[in-house]
C-alpha positions as CSV (number, residue, x, y, z in Angstrom):
1,L,0.2,-0.1,0.2
2,V,2.8,2.5,0.8
3,A,4.9,1.4,-2.3
4,S,1.1,2.1,-4.5
5,L,0.8,5.5,-2.6
6,A,4.3,6.4,-3.5
7,Q,4.1,5.7,-6.8
8,R,0.9,8.0,-7.5
9,T,2.8,10.5,-5.6
10,Q,5.4,10.4,-7.9
11,I,3.0,10.1,-11.2
12,K,1.4,13.6,-9.5
13,S,4.8,15.0,-9.4
14,L,6.0,14.2,-13.3
15,H,2.3,15.7,-14.3
16,L,2.6,19.4,-12.4
17,K,6.1,19.3,-13.9
18,G,5.2,18.6,-17.0
19,K,2.3,21.1,-16.8
20,E,4.5,23.7,-15.7
21,L,6.8,23.2,-18.3
22,T,4.2,23.4,-21.1
23,M,3.6,26.7,-19.1
24,K,6.8,27.8,-19.2
25,I,7.1,27.1,-23.3
26,V,3.6,28.7,-24.2
27,A,4.8,31.7,-22.0
28,A,8.2,32.2,-23.6
29,L,6.3,31.7,-27.2
30,L,4.0,34.6,-26.4
31,A,6.8,36.8,-25.1
32,L,8.8,35.7,-28.2
33,I,5.6,37.1,-30.2
34,G,5.2,39.6,-28.5
35,S,8.6,41.1,-28.7
36,T,8.6,40.0,-32.8
37,A,5.7,42.4,-33.1
38,A,7.6,45.3,-32.4
39,F,9.4,44.8,-35.3
40,A,6.5,44.2,-37.7
41,P,5.7,46.6,-40.6
42,A,3.1,49.3,-39.9
43,A,-0.3,48.2,-41.6
44,K,-0.3,49.5,-45.6
45,E,-3.2,52.0,-45.9
46,S,-5.6,51.2,-48.7
47,V,-4.2,51.6,-51.8
48,V,-8.0,52.4,-53.8
49,T,-7.2,56.3,-52.7
50,S,-4.0,56.4,-54.4
51,L,-4.9,55.2,-57.8
52,N,-6.0,57.0,-60.5
53,V,-9.7,57.2,-60.6
54,E,-10.3,57.2,-64.4
55,S,-8.5,53.6,-64.8
56,T,-10.3,51.9,-61.8
57,E,-13.6,52.9,-63.6
58,V,-13.7,50.2,-66.4
59,G,-14.6,47.1,-64.9
60,A,-15.6,48.4,-61.2
61,T,-19.2,47.6,-62.2
62,A,-21.9,46.7,-59.6
63,P,-22.6,44.8,-57.6
64,L,-19.0,44.6,-56.8
65,G,-17.3,47.7,-57.6
66,F,-13.7,47.5,-57.0
67,F,-12.9,44.2,-56.0
68,D,-9.7,43.5,-54.7
69,P,-10.0,41.5,-51.9
70,L,-6.2,40.4,-51.0
71,G,-5.1,43.1,-51.4
72,Y,-2.7,42.4,-54.5
73,I,-2.8,46.2,-56.0
74,T,-0.4,48.1,-54.4
75,D,-0.1,50.7,-57.3
76,E,-0.8,51.9,-60.5
77,A,1.8,50.1,-62.5
78,K,0.4,46.7,-60.9
79,F,-3.2,47.7,-61.9
80,E,-2.7,48.5,-65.5
81,R,-0.7,45.1,-65.5
82,Y,-3.5,43.0,-64.0
83,R,-6.4,44.8,-65.6
84,A,-4.5,43.8,-69.4
85,V,-4.3,40.4,-67.9
86,E,-7.7,40.1,-67.4
87,R,-8.7,41.7,-70.7
88,K,-6.4,39.5,-72.5
89,H,-7.5,36.3,-70.9
90,G,-11.0,37.5,-71.0
91,R,-10.8,37.7,-74.8
92,I,-9.2,34.2,-75.0
93,A,-11.9,32.5,-73.4
94,M,-14.6,34.2,-75.3
95,M,-12.7,33.0,-78.6
96,A,-13.1,29.7,-76.3
97,M,-16.4,29.9,-75.6
98,L,-17.2,30.5,-79.5
99,G,-15.5,27.6,-80.6
100,T,-17.1,25.5,-78.0
101,F,-20.2,26.8,-79.9
102,V,-19.2,25.6,-83.4
103,H,-17.6,22.2,-82.3
104,N,-20.2,20.9,-80.5
105,N,-22.3,21.1,-83.3
106,N,-20.2,19.7,-85.7
107,W,-19.4,22.5,-87.7
108,V,-16.0,22.2,-88.9
109,F,-13.6,22.8,-92.0
110,D,-13.9,19.9,-95.0
111,G,-10.7,18.2,-96.2
112,Y,-8.0,17.1,-93.6
113,I,-6.1,18.8,-91.2
114,S,-3.1,16.1,-91.7
115,P,-3.2,14.9,-95.5
116,S,0.3,12.6,-94.4
117,Q,-1.9,11.3,-91.6
118,G,-5.3,10.7,-93.0
119,I,-7.0,12.8,-90.6
120,K,-9.7,14.9,-91.1
121,F,-11.0,17.8,-89.4
122,S,-14.2,15.7,-89.0
123,D,-12.2,13.0,-87.5
124,I,-11.0,15.3,-84.7
125,D,-13.3,15.1,-81.0
126,T,-15.6,18.1,-80.5
127,G,-14.8,18.1,-76.6
128,I,-11.6,18.5,-75.2
129,G,-10.5,15.1,-76.1
130,G,-9.8,17.0,-79.3
131,L,-6.8,18.8,-78.4
132,F,-5.2,15.5,-78.2
133,Q,-5.6,14.5,-81.5
134,V,-4.3,17.3,-83.5
135,P,-1.0,16.1,-85.1
136,A,2.2,17.9,-83.0
137,Q,2.8,19.8,-85.9
138,G,-0.6,21.4,-86.1
139,L,-0.1,22.4,-82.2
140,A,3.2,24.4,-83.1
141,Q,1.4,26.0,-86.1
142,I,-1.0,27.0,-83.6
143,L,1.8,28.0,-81.3
144,V,3.7,30.4,-83.4
145,V,0.6,32.0,-84.5
146,A,-0.4,32.7,-81.3
147,G,3.2,34.0,-80.4
148,L,3.2,36.2,-83.7
149,I,-0.1,37.8,-82.6
150,E,1.2,38.3,-78.5
151,L,4.6,39.7,-79.7
152,A,3.9,41.8,-83.0
153,W,0.4,42.1,-84.7
154,W,-1.4,42.8,-81.4
155,P,1.6,43.1,-78.5
156,A,0.7,42.0,-74.9
157,S,2.9,44.8,-73.7
158,Q,0.6,47.4,-75.1
159,L,-1.4,47.4,-71.7
160,D,-4.8,49.4,-72.7
161,G,-5.3,46.7,-75.0
162,D,-6.8,49.3,-78.0
163,Y,-5.5,47.9,-81.0
164,G,-7.4,50.7,-83.1
165,V,-9.6,48.3,-84.5
166,R,-13.0,50.3,-85.2
167,L,-16.1,49.0,-86.5
168,G,-17.7,51.6,-88.2
169,K,-21.0,53.4,-86.1
170,I,-20.6,49.9,-83.5
171,N,-17.2,51.4,-81.5
172,N,-16.7,55.1,-83.1
173,W,-15.4,56.5,-79.7
174,D,-14.1,59.5,-81.2
175,Q,-17.4,60.8,-82.5
176,E,-19.4,59.2,-79.2
177,P,-17.2,59.3,-76.7
178,A,-20.2,57.7,-74.0
179,K,-19.9,54.4,-75.9
180,E,-16.5,53.9,-74.7
181,L,-16.6,53.0,-71.1
182,R,-20.4,51.1,-71.6
183,Q,-18.4,48.7,-74.0
184,K,-15.2,48.9,-72.2
185,N,-17.4,47.6,-69.1
186,A,-19.3,45.2,-71.3
187,E,-15.9,43.4,-72.9
188,L,-14.6,42.8,-69.5
189,N,-17.8,41.4,-68.2
190,N,-18.4,39.4,-70.7
191,G,-14.8,38.1,-70.7
192,R,-15.2,37.2,-67.0
193,A,-18.4,35.3,-67.7
194,A,-16.0,33.3,-70.3
195,M,-13.8,32.6,-68.4
196,M,-16.0,31.1,-65.6
197,G,-18.0,29.6,-68.6
198,T,-14.8,28.0,-70.1
199,L,-14.0,26.5,-66.9
200,G,-17.3,25.1,-66.0
201,I,-17.3,23.3,-69.7
202,V,-13.7,21.4,-68.9
203,L,-14.9,20.5,-65.3
204,Q,-18.2,18.9,-66.4
205,E,-16.7,17.3,-69.6
206,L,-13.6,15.7,-67.1
207,V,-16.6,14.6,-64.6
208,T,-19.4,13.1,-67.1
209,G,-17.3,12.6,-70.0
210,Q,-19.5,14.3,-72.3
211,N,-19.0,17.7,-74.0
212,L,-21.6,20.7,-73.4
213,Q,-24.0,19.9,-76.4
214,E,-24.2,16.5,-75.8
215,Q,-25.0,17.3,-72.4
216,F,-27.8,19.3,-73.1
217,S,-29.4,17.0,-75.6
218,S,-29.4,14.4,-72.6
219,L,-30.8,16.9,-70.7
220,N,-28.0,15.9,-67.9
221,I,-27.4,19.4,-66.8
222,T,-27.8,18.5,-62.8
223,P,-24.9,18.8,-60.9
224,Y,-26.4,16.1,-58.7
């Protein structure tokens, strides 16, 4: 009995020492955090007020307005670059959506995409799998043309994205300046929608194995 009581006393003593050691470690960590807080950089002031108001008007539409929840925009130069990247990706996504509608309806060129390999345009799948059926030389040609457009014809270094394309009265901004802001906002918003739509189409096809046209034809449009 005496030995049992001594053993229990020893165990309690070890527990108390363990708790005491844990409290000391916690106290040391809190002290360390407190000391480093003195050297932490001061919080940055809101940068929205420092940006050019005119530049933020384009794309800052309801209901979100100027939307930068993670605080990426720290100066005017970064804002202009991010806006140019968003605009370019939106344009690419809109072309991708148009291509989806065209190819899903089996509207393809006549003839061969690769006469040497005997591959016709109609042999290429209409979904995302068709990308892997295009011969390597064809993909290389696409990349070369895209590179020429990116670097020379419509250079990405021109951050305003206005390459002087005018379609008569549709976008005659010099004669009707009020159209400019509305049409630029429309382009950005349509590009944002196209980016989300393209991502959704790719994910849906990966999950269901059906392209967009096949899903709607079979009414397989429920997420459940």
